[in-house]
N, CA, C and O atoms as a GROMACS GRO file, in nm:
protein
  296
    1MET      N    1  -1.076  -0.449  -0.251
    1MET     CA    2  -1.079  -0.386  -0.172
    1MET      C    3  -1.037  -0.210  -0.103
    1MET      O    4  -0.943  -0.161  -0.164
    2LYS      N    5  -1.071  -0.158  -0.039
    2LYS     CA    6  -1.063  -0.014  -0.024
    2LYS      C    7  -0.890   0.008   0.030
    2LYS      O    8  -0.835  -0.046   0.126
    3VAL      N    9  -0.825   0.116  -0.078
    3VAL     CA   10  -0.680   0.130  -0.044
    3VAL      C   11  -0.656   0.289  -0.016
    3VAL      O   12  -0.684   0.374  -0.100
    4SER      N   13  -0.617   0.310   0.077
    4SER     CA   14  -0.560   0.444   0.129
    4SER      C   15  -0.441   0.525   0.124
    4SER      O   16  -0.374   0.488   0.220
    5ILE      N   17  -0.386   0.605   0.070
    5ILE     CA   18  -0.227   0.640   0.074
    5ILE      C   19  -0.211   0.743   0.106
    5ILE      O   20  -0.252   0.838   0.039
    6LEU      N   21  -0.125   0.762   0.250
    6LEU     CA   22  -0.168   0.893   0.369
    6LEU      C   23  -0.020   0.918   0.336
    6LEU      O   24   0.064   0.828   0.346
    7GLU      N   25   0.007   1.030   0.301
    7GLU     CA   26   0.143   1.148   0.362
    7GLU      C   27   0.077   1.173   0.502
    7GLU      O   28  -0.039   1.155   0.539
    8PRO      N   29   0.231   1.240   0.594
    8PRO     CA   30   0.173   1.280   0.709
    8PRO      C   31   0.066   1.407   0.715
    8PRO      O   32  -0.005   1.441   0.810
    9LYS      N   33   0.077   1.458   0.603
    9LYS     CA   34  -0.008   1.590   0.618
    9LYS      C   35  -0.156   1.588   0.511
    9LYS      O   36  -0.244   1.673   0.502
   10LYS      N   37  -0.140   1.465   0.442
   10LYS     CA   38  -0.238   1.486   0.361
   10LYS      C   39  -0.292   1.317   0.303
   10LYS      O   40  -0.241   1.214   0.345
   11VAL      N   41  -0.397   1.322   0.207
   11VAL     CA   42  -0.435   1.245   0.144
   11VAL      C   43  -0.366   1.204  -0.022
   11VAL      O   44  -0.378   1.287  -0.113
   12VAL      N   45  -0.310   1.098  -0.042
   12VAL     CA   46  -0.227   1.113  -0.133
   12VAL      C   47  -0.361   1.047  -0.201
   12VAL      O   48  -0.432   1.134  -0.251
   13TRP      N   49  -0.399   0.944  -0.211
   13TRP     CA   50  -0.487   0.851  -0.315
   13TRP      C   51  -0.605   0.778  -0.229
   13TRP      O   52  -0.570   0.695  -0.145
   14GLU      N   53  -0.718   0.799  -0.243
   14GLU     CA   54  -0.793   0.673  -0.230
   14GLU      C   55  -0.877   0.595  -0.304
   14GLU      O   56  -0.942   0.674  -0.372
   15GLY      N   57  -0.917   0.470  -0.331
   15GLY     CA   58  -1.013   0.418  -0.449
   15GLY      C   59  -1.003   0.262  -0.422
   15GLY      O   60  -0.951   0.205  -0.326
   16GLN      N   61  -1.062   0.214  -0.524
   16GLN     CA   62  -1.071   0.058  -0.462
   16GLN      C   63  -0.953  -0.014  -0.548
   16GLN      O   64  -0.882   0.072  -0.602
   17ALA      N   65  -0.914  -0.142  -0.575
   17ALA     CA   66  -0.838  -0.228  -0.583
   17ALA      C   67  -0.869  -0.362  -0.596
   17ALA      O   68  -0.951  -0.412  -0.518
   18LYS      N   69  -0.806  -0.445  -0.703
   18LYS     CA   70  -0.825  -0.563  -0.673
   18LYS      C   71  -0.716  -0.616  -0.659
   18LYS      O   72  -0.723  -0.734  -0.626
   19LYS      N   73  -0.596  -0.567  -0.672
   19LYS     CA   74  -0.451  -0.615  -0.661
   19LYS      C   75  -0.362  -0.488  -0.603
   19LYS      O   76  -0.383  -0.377  -0.653
   20VAL      N   77  -0.287  -0.498  -0.523
   20VAL     CA   78  -0.167  -0.378  -0.475
   20VAL      C   79  -0.069  -0.418  -0.495
   20VAL      O   80  -0.064  -0.507  -0.411
   21ARG      N   81   0.070  -0.423  -0.576
   21ARG     CA   82   0.190  -0.482  -0.541
   21ARG      C   83   0.283  -0.387  -0.425
   21ARG      O   84   0.295  -0.269  -0.457
   22LEU      N   85   0.335  -0.420  -0.324
   22LEU     CA   86   0.413  -0.337  -0.217
   22LEU      C   87   0.546  -0.371  -0.246
   22LEU      O   88   0.593  -0.483  -0.265
   23PRO      N   89   0.609  -0.242  -0.247
   23PRO     CA   90   0.746  -0.310  -0.246
   23PRO      C   91   0.835  -0.317  -0.057
   23PRO      O   92   0.905  -0.238   0.006
   24ALA      N   93   0.780  -0.450  -0.031
   24ALA     CA   94   0.839  -0.469   0.123
   24ALA      C   95   0.972  -0.535   0.167
   24ALA      O   96   1.013  -0.640   0.118
   25GLU      N   97   1.025  -0.475   0.248
   25GLU     CA   98   1.183  -0.500   0.312
   25GLU      C   99   1.214  -0.609   0.242
   25GLU      O  100   1.310  -0.604   0.165
   26ASP      N  101   1.130  -0.740   0.257
   26ASP     CA  102   1.186  -0.878   0.229
   26ASP      C  103   1.150  -0.899   0.090
   26ASP      O  104   1.182  -1.015   0.062
   27GLY      N  105   1.088  -0.828  -0.034
   27GLY     CA  106   1.086  -0.814  -0.145
   27GLY      C  107   0.928  -0.776  -0.139
   27GLY      O  108   0.848  -0.737  -0.053
   28GLU      N  109   0.925  -0.823  -0.343
   28GLU     CA  110   0.768  -0.760  -0.337
   28GLU      C  111   0.647  -0.823  -0.290
   28GLU      O  112   0.653  -0.943  -0.260
   29VAL      N  113   0.555  -0.768  -0.281
   29VAL     CA  114   0.452  -0.812  -0.184
   29VAL      C  115   0.354  -0.788  -0.296
   29VAL      O  116   0.354  -0.688  -0.369
   30CYS      N  117   0.242  -0.924  -0.304
   30CYS     CA  118   0.088  -0.874  -0.403
   30CYS      C  119  -0.038  -0.885  -0.289
   30CYS      O  120  -0.045  -0.975  -0.205
   31VAL      N  121  -0.081  -0.836  -0.296
   31VAL     CA  122  -0.206  -0.816  -0.201
   31VAL      C  123  -0.339  -0.844  -0.259
   31VAL      O  124  -0.360  -0.768  -0.354
   32LEU      N  125  -0.413  -0.907  -0.242
   32LEU     CA  126  -0.553  -0.937  -0.327
   32LEU      C  127  -0.667  -0.922  -0.233
   32LEU      O  128  -0.641  -0.932  -0.113
   33ASP      N  129  -0.741  -0.908  -0.256
   33ASP     CA  130  -0.878  -0.887  -0.160
   33ASP      C  131  -0.895  -1.025  -0.068
   33ASP      O  132  -0.849  -1.139  -0.064
   34PHE      N  133  -0.978  -0.952  -0.005
   34PHE     CA  134  -0.996  -1.047   0.137
   34PHE      C  135  -0.839  -1.074   0.198
   34PHE      O  136  -0.833  -1.154   0.293
   35HIS      N  137  -0.750  -1.033   0.166
   35HIS     CA  138  -0.613  -1.126   0.235
   35HIS      C  139  -0.609  -1.106   0.351
   35HIS      O  140  -0.660  -1.011   0.409
   36ARG      N  141  -0.521  -1.232   0.417
   36ARG     CA  142  -0.557  -1.180   0.574
   36ARG      C  143  -0.440  -1.033   0.633
   36ARG      O  144  -0.344  -0.975   0.584
   37PRO      N  145  -0.526  -1.023   0.774
   37PRO     CA  146  -0.461  -0.887   0.812
   37PRO      C  147  -0.304  -0.911   0.837
   37PRO      O  148  -0.256  -1.017   0.877
   38PHE      N  149  -0.222  -0.773   0.801
   38PHE     CA  150  -0.113  -0.782   0.811
   38PHE      C  151  -0.033  -0.610   0.852
   38PHE      O  152  -0.088  -0.512   0.803
   39LEU      N  153   0.064  -0.594   0.922
   39LEU     CA  154   0.112  -0.534   0.968
   39LEU      C  155   0.246  -0.494   0.857
   39LEU      O  156   0.250  -0.611   0.818
   40MET      N  157   0.329  -0.443   0.794
   40MET     CA  158   0.443  -0.451   0.747
   40MET      C  159   0.538  -0.351   0.726
   40MET      O  160   0.479  -0.243   0.715
   41ARG      N  161   0.677  -0.336   0.714
   41ARG     CA  162   0.742  -0.196   0.670
   41ARG      C  163   0.752  -0.200   0.493
   41ARG      O  164   0.756  -0.291   0.411
   42LEU      N  165   0.753  -0.090   0.489
   42LEU     CA  166   0.792  -0.130   0.277
   42LEU      C  167   0.938  -0.036   0.306
   42LEU      O  168   0.968   0.041   0.398
   43ARG      N  169   1.017  -0.086   0.172
   43ARG     CA  170   1.125  -0.006   0.160
   43ARG      C  171   1.109   0.123   0.040
   43ARG      O  172   0.993   0.159   0.018
   44LYS      N  173   1.201   0.178  -0.022
   44LYS     CA  174   1.184   0.246  -0.124
   44LYS      C  175   1.167   0.165  -0.249
   44LYS      O  176   1.240   0.069  -0.274
   45GLY      N  177   1.085   0.200  -0.316
   45GLY     CA  178   0.993   0.139  -0.453
   45GLY      C  179   0.886   0.180  -0.501
   45GLY      O  180   0.836   0.283  -0.452
   46VAL      N  181   0.834   0.126  -0.586
   46VAL     CA  182   0.701   0.158  -0.625
   46VAL      C  183   0.587   0.091  -0.605
   46VAL      O  184   0.613  -0.029  -0.612
   47ILE      N  185   0.475   0.109  -0.584
   47ILE     CA  186   0.368   0.095  -0.500
   47ILE      C  187   0.291   0.048  -0.661
   47ILE      O  188   0.325   0.118  -0.756
   48ARG      N  189   0.209  -0.046  -0.686
   48ARG     CA  190   0.146  -0.036  -0.840
   48ARG      C  191   0.015  -0.078  -0.799
   48ARG      O  192   0.035  -0.158  -0.708
   49SER      N  193  -0.120  -0.067  -0.820
   49SER     CA  194  -0.239  -0.064  -0.828
   49SER      C  195  -0.311  -0.054  -0.961
   49SER      O  196  -0.314   0.046  -1.033
   50ASP      N  197  -0.356  -0.149  -0.980
   50ASP     CA  198  -0.461  -0.154  -1.114
   50ASP      C  199  -0.432  -0.020  -1.190
   50ASP      O  200  -0.512   0.072  -1.174
   51GLY      N  201  -0.338  -0.004  -1.260
   51GLY     CA  202  -0.251   0.117  -1.340
   51GLY      C  203  -0.237   0.207  -1.317
   51GLY      O  204  -0.231   0.296  -1.402
   52GLN      N  205  -0.222   0.229  -1.175
   52GLN     CA  206  -0.177   0.302  -1.079
   52GLN      C  207  -0.046   0.242  -1.019
   52GLN      O  208  -0.028   0.131  -0.968
   53ARG      N  209   0.082   0.393  -1.050
   53ARG     CA  210   0.218   0.366  -0.995
   53ARG      C  211   0.208   0.438  -0.903
   53ARG      O  212   0.100   0.493  -0.883
   54MET      N  213   0.337   0.466  -0.802
   54MET     CA  214   0.358   0.580  -0.694
   54MET      C  215   0.478   0.496  -0.612
   54MET      O  216   0.474   0.397  -0.539
   55ALA      N  217   0.619   0.612  -0.673
   55ALA     CA  218   0.723   0.585  -0.597
   55ALA      C  219   0.717   0.630  -0.464
   55ALA      O  220   0.655   0.733  -0.437
   56ILE      N  221   0.784   0.552  -0.361
   56ILE     CA  222   0.790   0.624  -0.205
   56ILE      C  223   0.991   0.541  -0.208
   56ILE      O  224   1.070   0.471  -0.273
   57LYS      N  225   0.969   0.640  -0.054
   57LYS     CA  226   1.117   0.654   0.004
   57LYS      C  227   1.091   0.564   0.092
   57LYS      O  228   1.183   0.483   0.078
   58ASP      N  229   1.021   0.528   0.175
   58ASP     CA  230   0.925   0.413   0.272
   58ASP      C  231   0.811   0.451   0.321
   58ASP      O  232   0.750   0.555   0.296
   59GLY      N  233   0.780   0.363   0.394
   59GLY     CA  234   0.668   0.346   0.455
   59GLY      C  235   0.620   0.223   0.540
   59GLY      O  236   0.684   0.120   0.561
   60ILE      N  237   0.503   0.252   0.582
   60ILE     CA  238   0.410   0.137   0.677
   60ILE      C  239   0.294   0.081   0.576
   60ILE      O  240   0.242   0.166   0.504
   61ALA      N  241   0.256  -0.030   0.568
   61ALA     CA  242   0.145  -0.088   0.505
   61ALA      C  243   0.057  -0.161   0.605
   61ALA      O  244   0.122  -0.247   0.665
   62PHE      N  245  -0.063  -0.154   0.638
   62PHE     CA  246  -0.151  -0.224   0.719
   62PHE      C  247  -0.302  -0.248   0.666
   62PHE      O  248  -0.360  -0.151   0.617
   63LEU      N  249  -0.348  -0.335   0.671
   63LEU     CA  250  -0.419  -0.443   0.608
   63LEU      C  251  -0.539  -0.469   0.692
   63LEU      O  252  -0.513  -0.583   0.729
   64ARG      N  253  -0.667  -0.436   0.752
   64ARG     CA  254  -0.808  -0.526   0.796
   64ARG      C  255  -0.899  -0.473   0.743
   64ARG      O  256  -0.912  -0.367   0.683
   65SER      N  257  -1.006  -0.607   0.783
   65SER     CA  258  -1.116  -0.564   0.749
   65SER      C  259  -1.090  -0.543   0.528
   65SER      O  260  -1.166  -0.456   0.486
   66ASN      N  261  -1.049  -0.574   0.475
   66ASN     CA  262  -1.035  -0.522   0.328
   66ASN      C  263  -0.999  -0.392   0.317
   66ASN      O  264  -0.999  -0.345   0.203
   67ASN      N  265  -0.965  -0.316   0.418
   67ASN     CA  266  -0.907  -0.212   0.391
   67ASN      C  267  -0.786  -0.191   0.390
   67ASN      O  268  -0.719  -0.252   0.473
   68LEU      N  269  -0.719  -0.100   0.297
   68LEU     CA  270  -0.537  -0.135   0.269
   68LEU      C  271  -0.493  -0.006   0.272
   68LEU      O  272  -0.484   0.053   0.164
   69THR      N  273  -0.449   0.083   0.427
   69THR     CA  274  -0.379   0.190   0.461
   69THR      C  275  -0.224   0.161   0.450
   69THR      O  276  -0.146   0.077   0.496
   70LEU      N  277  -0.215   0.271   0.368
   70LEU     CA  278  -0.031   0.299   0.330
   70LEU      C  279  -0.001   0.434   0.392
   70LEU      O  280  -0.044   0.543   0.354
   71PHE      N  281   0.078   0.410   0.493
   71PHE     CA  282   0.152   0.559   0.546
   71PHE      C  283   0.278   0.567   0.503
   71PHE      O  284   0.364   0.495   0.553
   72VAL      N  285   0.310   0.667   0.387
   72VAL     CA  286   0.408   0.660   0.296
   72VAL      C  287   0.524   0.799   0.294
   72VAL      O  288   0.476   0.906   0.333
   73GLU      N  289   0.618   0.798   0.267
   73GLU     CA  290   0.713   0.906   0.232
   73GLU      C  291   0.718   0.952   0.091
   73GLU      O  292   0.796   0.879   0.030
   74VAL      N  293   0.670   1.035   0.022
   74VAL     CA  294   0.720   1.019  -0.082
   74VAL      C  295   0.840   1.124  -0.153
   74VAL      O  296   0.887   1.098  -0.264
   0.00000   0.00000   0.00000
């Protein structure tokens, strides 16, 4: 899936990933290729993706058509 991590004024990271772990409000969520579409709120934690790690304060995750977009505050 295509993953885009965005801050209000810049693109933090873009690339491909087979699996992404997100710190959702209800606990950690694992997103795999072709996951069903969703919109969820993220809490303070770490985003993990194929060896990449990024700490965030909060954000929103949006998945549609195998494109995961993360609007975050780091």
